[in-house]
C-alpha positions in Angstrom: 0.0 0.0 0.0 1.3 3.4 -0.9 1.1 6.6 1.2 1.7 10.3 0.8 3.2 12.7 3.4 1.7 16.1 4.1 2.4 19.1 6.3 0.2 18.4 9.4 -1.0 20.6 11.0 -1.4 23.1 8.1 -2.2 26.8 8.1 -2.3 28.4 4.6 -0.8 25.7 2.4 -0.7 21.9 2.4 2.5 20.5 1.1 2.2 17.0 -0.4 5.3 14.8 -0.7 4.4 11.9 -2.9 7.6 9.9 -2.1 7.7 8.5 -5.7 4.1 7.3 -5.5 2.0 9.8 -7.4 2.4 10.4 -11.1 -0.2 11.7 -13.6 -3.3 13.8 -13.3 -5.0 13.8 -9.8 -7.9 15.5 -8.2 -8.1 16.4 -4.5 -11.0 17.1 -2.1 -10.8 18.6 1.3 -13.8 17.6 3.4 -14.9 18.5 6.9 -15.2 15.9 9.6 -19.0 16.0 8.8 -18.3 15.1 5.1 -18.9 18.6 3.6 -16.6 19.4 0.8 -14.9 22.7 1.5 -12.3 22.8 -1.3 -11.5 20.7 -4.4 -9.1 21.0 -7.3 -6.6 19.1 -9.5 -3.0 18.9 -10.3 -0.5 17.1 -12.6 2.1 15.2 -10.7 5.6 14.0 -11.7 7.0 13.0 -8.2 7.8 16.5 -7.0 6.6 18.4 -4.0 3.0 19.8 -4.4 1.7 22.9 -2.8 -2.1 23.2 -2.3 -3.1 26.7 -1.2 -6.0 26.6 1.2 -9.1 28.8 0.7 -9.2 31.6 3.3 -12.8 30.6 4.3 -11.8 27.3 5.7 -12.0 27.4 9.5 -9.6 25.8 11.9 -10.4 22.2 12.6 -10.1 18.6 11.5 -10.6 17.7 7.8 -9.9 14.9 5.4 -7.8 15.2 2.3 -8.6 12.8 -0.5 -6.2 12.6 -3.5 -7.2 10.3 -6.4 -6.9 9.4 -10.0 -8.4 6.6 -12.1 -6.0 4.0 -10.4 -5.3 5.1 -6.9 -6.9 6.9 -3.9 -5.3 8.2 -0.7 -7.1 9.8 2.2 -5.4 11.4 5.2 -6.6 13.2 8.3 -5.6 16.9 8.3 -5.5 19.4 11.1 -5.9 23.1 10.1 -4.6 25.7 12.5 
């Protein structure tokens, strides 16, 4: 099973470190602990560090970051300060 590493806790930006796992086109969703989607987007990845800027409207708290493509899906717990 693959994994990704993120800056946790995060403030304004989430940095994803794919550790040679993610390549290709990906989408991401940030959802609240209640399951409400608060931010989503996409990126093209070639095994480099990825910076995901956070929307200013996202409140402090616990969220889930889901990163996926047509072959893989990763979900990690995220604390926003």
